[in-house]
C-alpha positions as CSV (number, residue, x, y, z in Angstrom):
1,M,73.5,-54.9,3.7
2,D,73.0,-56.5,7.2
3,T,70.9,-54.1,9.3
4,R,70.8,-56.2,12.4
5,P,72.3,-54.5,15.5
6,R,76.0,-55.4,16.2
7,P,76.5,-57.8,19.0
8,R,78.0,-56.2,22.1
9,V,81.3,-57.2,23.6
10,L,83.0,-55.9,26.8
11,V,86.8,-56.3,26.8
12,T,88.3,-55.9,30.3
13,G,91.9,-54.8,30.3
14,A,93.7,-52.2,28.1
15,S,97.3,-53.3,28.0
16,V,98.1,-55.3,24.9
17,A,95.6,-58.2,24.5
18,G,92.7,-55.9,25.2
19,P,93.3,-53.2,22.5
20,A,94.3,-55.9,20.0
21,A,91.0,-57.8,20.7
22,A,89.1,-54.5,20.4
23,Y,90.7,-53.8,17.0
24,W,89.8,-57.2,15.5
25,L,86.4,-57.6,17.1
26,D,85.4,-54.2,15.8
27,R,86.6,-55.2,12.3
28,T,84.5,-58.3,12.4
29,G,81.2,-56.7,13.4
30,W,81.1,-56.3,17.2
31,D,80.1,-53.2,19.2
32,V,83.1,-53.0,21.4
33,T,83.6,-51.4,24.9
34,V,87.0,-51.6,26.6
35,L,87.1,-51.3,30.3
36,E,90.3,-50.6,32.3
37,R,90.8,-50.4,36.0
38,A,93.5,-47.7,35.8
39,D,92.4,-44.1,35.6
40,G,93.9,-43.7,32.1
41,P,96.2,-45.3,29.5
42,R,99.3,-46.7,31.2
43,A,102.5,-45.2,29.6
44,G,105.9,-46.7,29.7
45,G,106.2,-50.1,31.3
46,Q,109.0,-52.5,30.7
47,N,110.4,-54.0,27.4
48,V,108.4,-56.5,25.5
49,D,108.9,-58.0,22.0
50,V,107.0,-59.3,19.0
51,R,108.0,-62.5,17.3
52,G,106.8,-65.2,15.0
53,L,103.2,-65.2,13.8
54,A,102.6,-62.0,15.9
55,R,104.6,-60.1,13.3
56,E,102.1,-61.3,10.7
57,V,99.3,-60.1,12.9
58,L,100.9,-56.6,13.0
59,E,101.4,-56.7,9.2
60,R,97.6,-57.4,8.8
61,M,97.0,-54.4,11.0
62,Q,99.5,-52.4,9.0
63,L,101.3,-51.6,12.2
64,L,104.7,-53.2,11.6
65,D,106.4,-50.0,10.8
66,A,104.7,-48.1,13.6
67,V,105.9,-50.7,16.2
68,R,109.4,-50.6,14.7
69,D,109.5,-46.8,14.8
70,A,108.3,-46.8,18.5
71,G,110.9,-49.4,19.5
72,T,113.5,-49.2,22.2
73,G,116.5,-49.4,19.8
74,E,117.9,-52.4,21.7
75,V,120.6,-54.0,19.5
76,G,121.2,-57.2,21.4
77,T,121.9,-58.9,24.7
78,R,125.3,-58.7,26.5
79,F,126.3,-60.7,29.5
80,V,128.7,-58.9,31.7
81,D,130.9,-59.6,34.7
82,A,131.1,-57.9,38.1
83,D,133.3,-55.1,36.5
84,G,130.9,-54.6,33.6
85,G,133.2,-56.4,31.2
86,T,131.7,-58.3,28.4
87,V,131.4,-62.1,28.9
88,S,129.4,-62.8,25.8
89,E,126.9,-61.0,23.5
90,F,124.0,-61.9,21.3
91,P,123.2,-59.3,18.7
92,T,119.7,-59.4,17.1
93,D,119.7,-61.9,14.3
94,D,119.6,-60.0,11.0
95,E,117.8,-62.8,9.2
96,T,115.1,-63.9,11.6
97,G,114.8,-60.7,13.8
98,D,115.0,-63.0,16.8
99,G,117.5,-63.9,19.6
100,P,117.4,-62.9,23.2
101,T,116.7,-59.4,21.8
102,A,114.1,-59.4,19.0
103,E,114.0,-57.0,16.1
104,L,110.7,-55.6,17.5
105,E,111.5,-54.5,21.0
106,I,109.1,-52.0,22.5
107,L,107.9,-50.7,25.8
108,R,104.6,-52.3,26.8
109,G,102.9,-48.9,27.1
110,E,104.2,-47.8,23.7
111,L,102.8,-51.0,22.1
112,A,99.4,-50.4,23.9
113,R,99.4,-46.8,22.5
114,V,100.1,-48.0,19.0
115,L,97.3,-50.6,19.2
116,R,94.9,-48.1,20.8
117,E,95.5,-45.5,18.1
118,A,94.9,-48.0,15.4
119,C,91.4,-48.7,16.7
120,S,88.4,-47.1,15.1
121,E,86.5,-44.2,16.7
122,G,83.5,-46.5,17.1
123,I,85.1,-48.3,20.1
124,T,84.2,-47.0,23.6
125,W,87.0,-46.7,26.1
126,R,86.3,-46.5,29.8
127,Y,88.9,-46.0,32.6
128,G,88.8,-46.1,36.3
129,D,86.3,-48.9,36.7
130,H,86.2,-52.7,36.9
131,V,83.8,-55.7,37.1
132,V,82.7,-56.8,40.5
133,E,80.0,-59.3,39.5
134,V,79.1,-61.5,36.5
135,E,75.8,-63.3,35.9
136,Q,75.1,-65.3,32.8
137,D,72.3,-67.0,30.8
138,D,72.5,-68.9,27.6
139,A,72.7,-65.8,25.4
140,S,74.4,-63.1,27.4
141,A,76.5,-62.0,30.4
142,T,75.3,-59.2,32.7
143,V,78.1,-57.4,34.5
144,T,78.0,-55.1,37.5
145,L,80.8,-52.6,37.7
146,A,82.4,-51.1,40.8
147,G,81.1,-47.7,39.7
148,G,77.5,-49.0,39.9
149,R,76.7,-49.6,36.2
150,V,74.8,-52.9,35.4
151,E,75.2,-53.8,31.7
152,Q,74.4,-56.7,29.4
153,Y,76.8,-58.0,26.7
154,D,76.7,-60.8,24.2
155,L,80.4,-61.6,25.2
156,V,82.9,-60.6,27.8
157,V,86.6,-60.9,26.9
158,V,88.8,-60.9,30.0
159,A,92.2,-59.6,28.8
160,E,93.7,-58.8,32.2
161,G,96.9,-60.0,33.8
162,P,97.9,-63.3,35.5
163,W,96.2,-62.2,38.8
164,S,92.9,-61.3,37.0
165,H,90.1,-60.4,39.4
166,T,87.4,-60.8,36.7
167,R,88.6,-64.3,35.9
168,G,88.2,-65.2,39.6
169,L,84.5,-64.2,39.4
170,V,83.8,-66.7,36.6
171,M,86.4,-69.5,36.5
172,T,85.6,-71.3,39.7
173,G,85.3,-75.0,40.8
174,D,86.7,-77.3,38.1
175,D,87.4,-74.3,35.9
176,E,89.7,-72.6,38.4
177,P,93.2,-72.1,37.0
178,E,96.4,-73.6,38.3
179,L,98.9,-70.9,39.3
180,E,102.4,-72.3,39.1
181,R,105.0,-70.2,40.8
182,L,108.5,-70.4,39.3
183,G,110.2,-69.3,42.6
184,M,111.5,-66.1,41.0
185,Y,110.8,-62.4,41.5
186,C,111.5,-59.6,39.0
187,A,111.6,-56.0,40.2
188,W,111.3,-53.3,37.5
189,A,111.9,-49.6,37.6
190,T,112.8,-46.7,35.3
191,I,116.0,-44.9,36.3
192,P,118.0,-41.9,34.8
193,R,120.2,-42.7,31.9
194,T,124.0,-42.2,32.2
195,E,126.7,-41.8,29.6
196,D,127.7,-45.4,30.1
197,D,124.3,-46.7,29.1
198,D,124.2,-48.0,25.5
199,R,121.8,-49.8,23.3
200,W,122.5,-53.3,24.7
201,W,120.5,-55.3,27.2
202,R,123.2,-55.8,29.8
203,W,122.8,-58.7,32.2
204,M,125.0,-59.7,35.2
205,S,124.4,-62.9,37.1
206,V,125.7,-63.1,40.7
207,P,125.7,-65.9,43.4
208,G,122.6,-66.3,45.4
209,S,120.4,-66.8,42.3
210,R,120.3,-63.1,41.5
211,S,120.8,-60.9,38.5
212,V,121.1,-57.2,37.6
213,N,119.8,-56.0,34.2
214,L,119.8,-52.7,32.4
215,R,117.9,-52.1,29.1
216,P,117.6,-49.1,26.8
217,D,114.4,-47.3,26.0
218,N,113.2,-44.7,23.5
219,T,112.3,-42.1,26.1
220,G,115.7,-41.0,27.4
221,T,115.8,-43.2,30.5
222,T,117.0,-46.7,31.3
223,R,114.9,-49.7,32.4
224,A,116.4,-51.6,35.4
225,M,115.6,-55.1,36.6
226,L,116.7,-56.8,39.9
227,N,115.8,-60.4,39.8
228,F,116.1,-63.1,42.5
229,M,115.0,-66.6,43.3
230,T,113.4,-67.5,46.7
231,D,110.8,-69.7,48.2
232,D,109.4,-66.7,50.1
233,T,105.8,-65.9,49.1
234,G,103.8,-62.7,49.6
235,L,106.5,-60.2,48.5
236,R,104.1,-58.8,45.9
237,D,102.1,-57.4,48.7
238,L,104.9,-55.2,50.1
239,S,104.5,-51.5,50.1
240,P,106.8,-49.4,47.9
241,D,109.0,-48.5,50.9
242,E,109.0,-52.1,52.1
243,L,110.0,-53.3,48.6
244,R,112.9,-50.8,48.4
245,A,114.2,-52.0,51.8
246,E,113.8,-55.7,50.7
247,L,115.8,-55.0,47.5
248,A,118.4,-53.1,49.3
249,E,119.0,-56.0,51.7
250,R,119.1,-58.6,48.9
251,F,121.4,-56.6,46.6
252,S,123.6,-54.6,49.1
253,D,126.6,-56.8,48.4
254,V,126.4,-56.7,44.6
255,G,128.7,-54.6,42.5
256,W,128.6,-53.3,38.9
257,E,125.4,-51.1,38.5
258,A,123.5,-52.5,41.5
259,P,124.4,-49.5,43.8
260,R,123.3,-47.1,41.2
261,I,119.9,-48.9,40.7
262,L,119.3,-49.1,44.5
263,A,120.1,-45.4,44.9
264,A,117.6,-44.5,42.1
265,L,114.7,-46.5,43.5
266,G,113.8,-43.8,45.9
267,D,112.8,-41.5,43.0
268,A,111.3,-44.3,40.8
269,D,107.5,-43.9,40.7
270,D,107.0,-47.1,38.7
271,L,108.8,-49.6,40.9
272,Y,107.0,-52.9,40.5
273,L,107.6,-56.5,41.7
274,D,106.2,-59.5,40.0
275,D,106.1,-63.0,41.4
276,L,106.7,-65.0,38.2
277,T,103.7,-67.4,37.9
278,Q,102.4,-69.4,35.0
279,V,98.7,-69.6,34.6
280,R,97.2,-72.9,33.3
281,C,93.5,-72.9,32.8
282,P,91.5,-76.1,32.2
283,T,89.3,-74.1,29.8
284,W,89.5,-70.5,28.5
285,S,85.7,-69.9,28.4
286,R,82.6,-70.4,30.5
287,G,79.4,-69.4,28.9
288,R,79.7,-65.9,27.4
289,V,83.0,-65.1,29.1
290,V,86.3,-65.9,27.5
291,L,89.9,-65.4,28.7
292,L,92.7,-63.9,26.6
293,G,96.4,-63.2,27.1
294,D,98.0,-63.5,30.5
295,A,94.6,-64.1,32.3
296,A,94.3,-67.3,30.2
297,W,97.9,-68.6,29.8
298,C,100.6,-66.4,31.4
299,V,103.9,-67.8,30.3
300,T,106.0,-65.3,32.3
301,P,109.0,-63.4,30.9
302,I,111.0,-66.6,31.4
303,G,109.0,-68.4,28.8
304,G,108.9,-65.3,26.6
305,F,106.5,-64.9,23.7
306,G,103.7,-63.7,26.0
307,T,103.1,-60.4,24.2
308,S,103.2,-62.3,20.9
309,L,100.7,-64.8,22.1
310,A,98.4,-61.9,23.2
311,L,98.5,-60.5,19.7
312,I,98.0,-63.9,18.0
313,G,95.2,-64.8,20.5
314,A,93.3,-61.6,19.9
315,Y,93.3,-62.2,16.1
316,V,92.4,-65.9,16.4
317,L,89.5,-65.1,18.8
318,A,88.0,-62.6,16.4
319,A,88.6,-64.8,13.3
320,E,87.1,-67.9,14.8
321,L,84.0,-66.0,16.2
322,A,83.5,-64.4,12.8
323,R,83.4,-67.7,10.8
324,A,81.5,-69.8,13.4
325,E,77.8,-70.4,13.4
326,S,77.5,-69.6,17.1
327,V,79.5,-67.8,19.8
328,D,79.9,-71.2,21.6
329,G,81.3,-72.7,18.4
330,G,83.7,-69.8,17.9
331,L,85.0,-70.0,21.4
332,A,85.6,-73.7,21.1
333,S,87.5,-73.2,17.8
334,Y,89.6,-70.4,19.3
335,E,90.8,-72.6,22.0
336,E,91.3,-75.6,19.7
337,W,93.5,-73.6,17.4
338,L,95.5,-71.8,20.0
339,R,96.1,-74.2,22.9
340,P,98.8,-76.3,21.2
341,L,100.9,-73.2,20.6
342,V,100.4,-72.0,24.2
343,D,101.2,-75.5,25.6
344,D,104.4,-75.5,23.6
345,V,105.5,-72.1,24.9
346,Q,104.6,-72.9,28.5
347,D,106.7,-76.1,28.4
348,L,109.9,-74.6,29.8
349,P,113.2,-76.4,29.4
350,P,114.2,-78.6,32.4
351,G,115.8,-76.6,35.2
352,T,114.3,-73.3,34.1
353,P,114.7,-70.7,35.6
354,R,117.3,-72.2,38.1
355,L,120.0,-72.9,35.4
356,A,120.1,-69.2,34.5
357,N,120.1,-68.1,38.1
358,P,122.8,-70.2,39.8
359,R,123.3,-70.1,43.6
360,S,127.1,-70.5,43.8
361,R,130.2,-68.7,42.4
362,L,131.0,-71.9,40.5
363,G,127.5,-72.0,39.1
364,V,127.8,-68.4,37.9
365,A,131.2,-69.2,36.3
366,L,129.7,-72.2,34.5
367,F,126.7,-70.1,33.4
368,N,129.0,-67.4,32.0
369,A,131.0,-70.1,30.2
370,G,127.9,-71.5,28.8
371,T,126.9,-68.1,27.4
372,R,130.3,-67.8,25.8
373,L,129.8,-71.2,24.1
374,A,126.3,-70.3,23.0
375,A,127.5,-67.0,21.5
376,A,130.0,-68.9,19.2
377,G,128.8,-68.5,15.6
378,P,128.3,-72.2,14.7
379,V,126.5,-73.0,18.0
380,R,124.3,-69.9,17.7
381,A,123.3,-70.8,14.2
382,L,122.4,-74.4,15.2
383,A,120.4,-73.2,18.2
384,S,118.4,-70.8,16.1
385,R,116.8,-73.7,14.3
386,F,115.2,-75.0,17.5
387,T,113.4,-72.0,18.7
388,S,109.9,-73.6,18.9
389,S,108.2,-70.6,20.5
390,T,108.9,-68.3,17.6
391,S,108.8,-70.5,14.6
392,T,105.8,-72.5,13.4
393,D,104.5,-73.8,10.1
394,R,100.9,-73.0,11.1
395,E,98.9,-70.3,9.2
396,L,96.6,-67.8,10.9
397,P,92.9,-68.6,10.3
398,P,91.2,-66.5,7.7
399,L,89.3,-63.4,8.8
400,V,85.7,-62.9,7.6
401,V,84.9,-59.2,7.6
402,P,81.2,-58.3,7.2
403,S,80.3,-56.1,4.2
C-alpha cells in the first residue's frame, strides 16, 4: 500500500466543472479542497443539458439516473408566433436523447448538487472566499485568499466562469485568453408558473434580433429568457434596477408572454444578464495552474455542449494526471486529448447567432419557415447525423485508481 501523502489540489469554482473535477481527482488519489466565492451552494440557475460522451462520464459516476430524476421534464422545443401559436416543434429524439432539447435537461444548480453529493466526505468545501494572488515554483503553487489564508498546493484547478478572476492572475502576456463577443445578450430569471405553461421550451423570435423564451423546471416555477443582439458593451455592469429598465425598454413593444415576464422581473431575485462571449486560451495551463470548463473554453449557450464539456474535461484531467509520470506530462496530455473536441464545438456555423436572431419582419418569417422545414421528419432525420458536437467516435481515456 502506498503510504506517501496525497498530493494537494485546490479547485476554484463549485458550479459543474469544479465538483466534477473534485470527484475524479479524489478518486485518483488527490487531497481535494474546493473553493467557491459565493457564501454557499448556488441553487436553481437556468437549464443545462448533458450530451454525448458526458453521458458516459455520468454512467461511470453512477449518476445517470440521479440526473434524470432531477431533470426539468422538458419534452422538446416549440417555436411559436406572436399569438403563442405553434410554428414548429422538435420533441426530444427518442433514439439519441438529443435535439434542441436533450433527454438530460437539468437546472445548473441541481446538477451541481447531484455532483456535490456524489463526492466523498474526504473533500473539503469552502465558501465565501476566493484567490487574490498566485505564486509558483517548479513543484507547487502558493495561493493567497481574500480572507487572509496563504496555502500551498501541488496543483490549482481553475473551474470558474468565462470571466474568471483567478485565470487573470495567472494567464497573462502570451497566455492571455482571447474573449470573442458574439454580440448577443441573454437575460435569465425565474418567474411564477401559470396554467398555460407546459413541458415545452417555447421560443418566439421577433424583429430587432430579439427572442422571448419560456422553459419548464422541476421546482414549480418557469425559467424565462429575454435575448437580444446589440453592439452595445458594458450592459453586464448594470445594476438590477437598471437592467430591469433596459429590458423594459427593449421589449416594451413585444407581445405573447413578454409583458408577463417584464412584470415579473420586479420580484425575481435571480435576474442575470450574460454578454455571450467565447473564451479561447492559447494554453490551458501555466506551471501548476490549469484551467477547466468555461474559464478555459467557454462556448456559450449558442454553441451548446458547454456543460457536457465541463464533465468530460473534469474526467479527462483526472485520468491523464493519474497515468502520467509527472504533473506537467498529465496537463499536456489533458490538453492534447481535449482541445480537438473543444475546437470543434467552438467552431460555430457561419452567420451564428445572427441567422437565428433576424432583424426584420421578413427575416423572422424566413426563420420561422426554416424551422418548419427543419421539423419535417426526413429533414430532421438527416440533420441528426451531422451533430458533431454531440457525436464522436473517440473513447474516454482509461482511469487509473490507486489501490
